[in-house]
Structure formats: C-alpha cells, structure tokens
SEPA-825385 format. One record per residue (C-alpha): x, y, z. Coordinates in Angstrom, 3 decimals. Last residue first. Layout:
SEPA-825385
+----------+----------+----------+
|       xx |       yy |       zz |
+----------+----------+----------+
|        X |        Y |        Z |
...
+----------+----------+----------+
***
This chain:
SEPA-825385
+----------+----------+----------+
|       xx |       yy |       zz |
+----------+----------+----------+
|   15.339 |  -62.466 |   20.547 |
|   13.666 |  -65.373 |   18.576 |
|   12.510 |  -64.271 |   14.717 |
|   10.091 |  -65.756 |   12.973 |
|    9.937 |  -64.413 |    8.760 |
|    6.782 |  -64.528 |    7.311 |
|    5.683 |  -65.301 |    3.918 |
|    1.747 |  -65.058 |    2.298 |
|    1.701 |  -66.622 |   -0.724 |
|   -0.113 |  -66.531 |   -4.095 |
|   -0.368 |  -69.407 |   -6.147 |
|    1.777 |  -71.849 |   -8.292 |
|    1.132 |  -75.151 |  -11.242 |
|   -2.362 |  -76.016 |   -8.815 |
|   -3.323 |  -78.873 |   -8.484 |
|   -6.212 |  -77.190 |   -6.594 |
|   -5.844 |  -73.886 |   -5.146 |
|   -5.461 |  -73.560 |   -1.313 |
|   -3.842 |  -69.971 |   -1.199 |
|   -0.509 |  -70.324 |   -0.758 |
|    1.427 |  -70.536 |    2.952 |
|    4.626 |  -69.955 |    4.286 |
|    6.348 |  -69.909 |    7.732 |
|   10.051 |  -69.404 |    7.677 |
|   11.764 |  -69.898 |   11.092 |
|   14.883 |  -68.127 |   11.320 |
|   18.206 |  -68.242 |   10.200 |
|   21.191 |  -65.521 |    9.106 |
|   19.429 |  -62.602 |   11.684 |
|   18.307 |  -59.124 |   10.938 |
|   15.038 |  -60.221 |    9.729 |
|   14.494 |  -56.615 |    8.561 |
|   16.975 |  -57.073 |    5.284 |
|   15.096 |  -59.825 |    4.009 |
|   11.665 |  -57.196 |    4.029 |
|   11.248 |  -58.168 |    0.346 |
|   10.034 |  -61.819 |   -1.542 |
|    9.578 |  -61.898 |   -5.439 |
|    9.697 |  -65.340 |   -6.215 |
|    9.056 |  -68.945 |   -3.901 |
|   10.293 |  -71.540 |   -5.109 |
|    8.940 |  -75.583 |   -4.909 |
|   12.187 |  -77.846 |   -5.631 |
|   11.455 |  -80.714 |   -7.624 |
|   15.302 |  -80.797 |   -8.096 |
|   14.887 |  -81.303 |  -12.335 |
|   12.123 |  -78.916 |  -13.102 |
|   12.247 |  -76.489 |   -9.873 |
|   15.735 |  -76.192 |   -9.259 |
|   17.756 |  -77.126 |  -12.788 |
|   15.360 |  -75.881 |  -15.042 |
|   14.085 |  -72.840 |  -13.297 |
|   17.659 |  -71.768 |  -12.651 |
|   18.426 |  -72.849 |  -15.867 |
|   15.833 |  -70.266 |  -17.534 |
|   16.509 |  -70.582 |  -21.480 |
|   15.251 |  -67.869 |  -23.952 |
|   12.107 |  -69.366 |  -25.815 |
|   11.914 |  -68.453 |  -29.262 |
|    9.282 |  -65.647 |  -29.812 |
|    6.363 |  -66.872 |  -31.690 |
|    3.704 |  -64.741 |  -29.717 |
|    5.750 |  -61.374 |  -28.501 |
|    8.827 |  -60.654 |  -26.013 |
|    9.386 |  -58.127 |  -24.342 |
|    8.292 |  -58.196 |  -20.917 |
|    9.726 |  -61.694 |  -20.741 |
|   13.118 |  -60.237 |  -21.268 |
|   13.885 |  -59.395 |  -17.481 |
|   12.845 |  -62.973 |  -16.729 |
|   15.338 |  -64.356 |  -19.161 |
|   18.518 |  -63.347 |  -16.204 |
|   16.931 |  -65.910 |  -13.879 |
|   16.406 |  -65.489 |  -10.093 |
|   14.479 |  -62.148 |  -10.600 |
|   15.201 |  -60.961 |   -7.054 |
|   14.071 |  -61.205 |   -3.762 |
|   14.587 |  -64.599 |   -3.469 |
|   13.014 |  -67.879 |   -2.139 |
|   14.084 |  -71.758 |   -1.714 |
|   11.848 |  -74.631 |   -0.673 |
|   12.269 |  -78.498 |    0.339 |
|   16.231 |  -78.085 |    0.349 |
|   18.326 |  -79.849 |   -1.673 |
|   21.613 |  -78.606 |   -1.559 |
|   22.440 |  -80.379 |   -4.574 |
|   19.537 |  -78.412 |   -6.497 |
|   20.304 |  -75.221 |   -5.025 |
|   24.033 |  -75.529 |   -6.102 |
|   22.964 |  -76.749 |   -9.620 |
|   21.181 |  -73.799 |   -9.874 |
|   24.111 |  -71.385 |   -9.019 |
|   26.135 |  -73.981 |  -11.941 |
|   23.517 |  -72.079 |  -14.279 |
|   23.903 |  -68.331 |  -13.035 |
|   21.568 |  -66.691 |  -10.568 |
|   20.611 |  -63.027 |  -10.907 |
|   21.339 |  -59.472 |  -10.144 |
|   18.487 |  -57.079 |  -10.963 |
|   18.897 |  -54.301 |  -14.022 |
|   16.123 |  -54.682 |  -16.414 |
|   13.866 |  -56.364 |  -13.640 |
|   13.666 |  -53.159 |  -11.132 |
|   14.561 |  -51.107 |  -13.382 |
|   10.959 |  -51.411 |  -14.997 |
|    9.611 |  -49.667 |  -12.008 |
|    7.053 |  -51.036 |   -9.054 |
|    9.486 |  -53.386 |   -7.353 |
|   11.511 |  -50.177 |   -5.855 |
|   14.955 |  -50.595 |   -6.640 |
|   17.505 |  -50.743 |   -3.326 |
|   15.006 |  -52.017 |   -0.964 |
|   13.343 |  -53.673 |   -2.863 |
|   17.072 |  -55.728 |   -4.694 |
|   18.085 |  -56.554 |   -0.840 |
|   19.867 |  -58.877 |   -2.498 |
|   19.141 |  -62.248 |   -0.278 |
|   18.755 |  -65.541 |   -1.031 |
|   16.289 |  -67.566 |    1.181 |
|   17.433 |  -71.329 |    1.175 |
|   14.821 |  -74.031 |    3.504 |
|   15.439 |  -77.290 |    5.185 |
|   18.519 |  -76.594 |    6.472 |
|   21.169 |  -78.138 |    6.700 |
|   23.918 |  -77.843 |    9.245 |
|   27.472 |  -77.801 |    9.552 |
|   27.597 |  -75.708 |    6.735 |
|   26.408 |  -72.762 |    8.282 |
|   29.287 |  -70.735 |    8.106 |
|   30.266 |  -71.457 |    4.507 |
|   26.772 |  -71.033 |    3.168 |
|   27.729 |  -67.700 |    2.346 |
|   30.717 |  -68.942 |    0.047 |
|   29.001 |  -71.538 |   -1.506 |
|   26.408 |  -69.127 |   -2.569 |
|   29.599 |  -67.253 |   -4.056 |
|   31.104 |  -69.884 |   -5.591 |
|   27.149 |  -71.236 |   -7.294 |
|   27.256 |  -68.080 |   -8.681 |
|   25.516 |  -64.721 |   -8.457 |
|   25.999 |  -63.131 |  -11.916 |
|   25.606 |  -59.131 |  -10.811 |
|   23.550 |  -57.116 |  -12.713 |
|   22.792 |  -54.627 |  -10.262 |
|   25.314 |  -55.026 |   -7.503 |
|   25.280 |  -57.299 |   -4.617 |
|   26.650 |  -56.230 |   -1.423 |
|   23.464 |  -57.992 |   -0.124 |
|   24.238 |  -61.463 |   -1.374 |
|   23.237 |  -62.791 |    2.290 |
|   22.578 |  -66.430 |    2.254 |
|   19.042 |  -66.749 |    4.555 |
|   19.235 |  -70.090 |    6.631 |
|   15.510 |  -71.350 |    6.933 |
|   14.269 |  -74.039 |    9.710 |
|   10.800 |  -74.738 |    8.312 |
|    6.920 |  -74.082 |    8.092 |
|    4.917 |  -74.713 |    5.212 |
|    6.971 |  -77.817 |    4.285 |
|    5.979 |  -80.915 |    5.312 |
|    3.059 |  -80.157 |    6.786 |
|    1.854 |  -78.775 |    3.404 |
|    1.537 |  -81.745 |    1.807 |
|    3.734 |  -81.679 |   -1.692 |
|    1.891 |  -83.329 |   -3.758 |
|   -1.405 |  -80.414 |   -4.012 |
|    1.097 |  -77.818 |   -5.384 |
|    1.206 |  -79.282 |   -8.874 |
|    4.214 |  -81.948 |   -9.733 |
|    5.866 |  -82.467 |  -12.954 |
|    4.449 |  -83.739 |  -16.237 |
|    4.364 |  -80.735 |  -18.055 |
|    6.656 |  -79.200 |  -16.687 |
|    7.640 |  -75.969 |  -15.835 |
|    4.842 |  -74.072 |  -14.252 |
|    3.739 |  -77.932 |  -12.826 |
|    7.406 |  -78.047 |  -11.358 |
|    5.305 |  -76.021 |   -8.731 |
|    6.328 |  -72.049 |   -8.240 |
|    5.427 |  -70.061 |   -4.923 |
|    4.054 |  -66.456 |   -5.385 |
|    4.877 |  -63.075 |   -3.989 |
|    3.702 |  -61.230 |   -7.106 |
|    2.396 |  -62.675 |   -9.522 |
|    2.596 |  -66.269 |  -10.659 |
|   -0.385 |  -67.665 |  -10.001 |
|   -2.542 |  -64.836 |  -12.147 |
|   -4.689 |  -62.725 |  -10.484 |
|   -7.761 |  -60.236 |  -11.637 |
|   -9.453 |  -58.284 |   -9.088 |
|  -13.685 |  -58.397 |   -7.327 |
|  -14.311 |  -56.031 |   -4.871 |
|  -16.961 |  -56.272 |   -1.736 |
|  -18.777 |  -53.919 |    0.578 |
|  -22.392 |  -54.566 |    1.778 |
|  -26.166 |  -53.380 |    1.874 |
|  -25.232 |  -51.543 |   -1.177 |
|  -26.109 |  -47.762 |   -1.416 |
|  -23.829 |  -46.605 |   -4.133 |
|  -21.216 |  -45.285 |   -1.460 |
|  -21.542 |  -48.550 |    0.257 |
|  -19.896 |  -50.480 |   -2.465 |
|  -20.789 |  -53.730 |   -4.468 |
|  -18.633 |  -55.166 |   -7.087 |
|  -15.800 |  -52.445 |   -6.952 |
|  -12.924 |  -53.309 |   -9.133 |
|   -9.575 |  -53.721 |   -8.594 |
|   -6.846 |  -54.129 |  -11.265 |
|   -3.602 |  -56.048 |  -12.036 |
|   -1.862 |  -56.095 |  -14.800 |
|    0.988 |  -57.386 |  -13.402 |
|    3.860 |  -55.614 |  -15.689 |
|    2.630 |  -52.237 |  -14.729 |
|    0.864 |  -53.117 |  -11.421 |
|   -1.536 |  -52.037 |   -9.432 |
|   -1.117 |  -53.170 |   -5.855 |
|   -0.559 |  -56.393 |   -4.155 |
|    2.054 |  -55.813 |   -1.519 |
|    5.290 |  -58.076 |   -1.623 |
|    5.572 |  -60.780 |    1.143 |
|    8.754 |  -60.882 |    3.993 |
|    6.262 |  -60.009 |    6.509 |
|    8.638 |  -59.968 |    9.397 |
|    7.351 |  -61.306 |   12.763 |
|    9.210 |  -61.210 |   16.214 |
|    8.866 |  -63.254 |   18.687 |
|   10.518 |  -62.461 |   22.322 |
+----------+----------+----------+
***
C-alpha cells in the first residue's frame, strides 16, 4: 500500500512574508469567472534554494535537470528530540546516520519536528529554533546529497533577518555557505509533517515552479511511503 505525506507548508497570510490574496474577478461581483492575484517571493514558505541565491556566479534551477533530483530515495535523519535553541552538530548528524551508513541516499531530510512543536505562524518558530552548526553544514557537504531539506531555519542568523535594517552588516550563514554555495547542493527550506512519514526512508518527490533561471522557487514536496 502506498501512502502520501504532504511535506509542504500552506501558503496563507503571514507576518514574516507579507503574503496577500487580492480578488481580481469574483462571482459575488457578477463576473463570469473568479480569479485572484497574490504576491510571492521565491524564498517564502516551503521553497528550494539554488546556489544563485547566495552566489552571484552560482547555478540557477535550470542548471539542475529535474530528472536528476525531483524523485529520489530519501533518508530522514531524526533529530526530533532537539529542544529550543539546540545547536545541531556534525557529530549529531553522523550519529543519526550511523544505522544507515552502508547506503548513500540521493536526498536527506533533517527532522526536528519544529512545526509540530511551534506554529510557523509565530515569531517563536524562528526566534528559538534549533539550528545547524558550521561543522554540520560541512558534514552535509561531504555527504553530498543531490538535495537536502529542513523543517527548521537551519542557519542561526535566519532568526535575525526580521530585525535587519538597510546597511546592517551581513551575518554569516555557514550552512548556506558550505551546502548551497560550495557544495552546490539544492536546499529545501521550511518543510513540515516530517513526523507523519513514520519511517526513516521514503521516496521524496519535489517539484518547483517552472520559473526560468531562478535563484529559488516555491515547491510542492511529498513523501511516498510503501507499507
């Protein structure tokens, strides 16, 4: 039996993103069809990062043929026991990977269950989240998956973005540096429902919007679990 788990956040109005839905035509106004307009940036909600996001000379999504990575065998590294503000190290990732070290997986998901513990609609989701240390970023780079996903803001500095003002100094993001920029590994950020997969391995299907030469894109991600 095949079970499908949707790993994608809903796109709803949100304080961090400024997403708004605007009616264009409505049945209530007597229009013959209904449609809406909405604003989206390429790194809002569940989305995928291409290296161009952090590297002006980096690859864009077109440089990654979708047949190479959109359907992969996936390993879920369970760090769900991590509490608020836990620094997840490379050693912790290695320990989580220990039972599966005899096989290399084309995709990795790092699971903390952050969206289960704290609503992604709250500031607390970011302000007190666990995060990956620099050596954890190096561990992912060396593992070299085609794609890696997270259900939490993986760099500590992400929590600081909402306080930044024009001209403020850049705060380093070592996971983006080692994984995305140096490793050229696609990153899927802000996944959810990882606890519903119920198994350490699954088939991961991830399909971004077909925007061209993109630095990133909203993406629908599902896990396929055979039972």
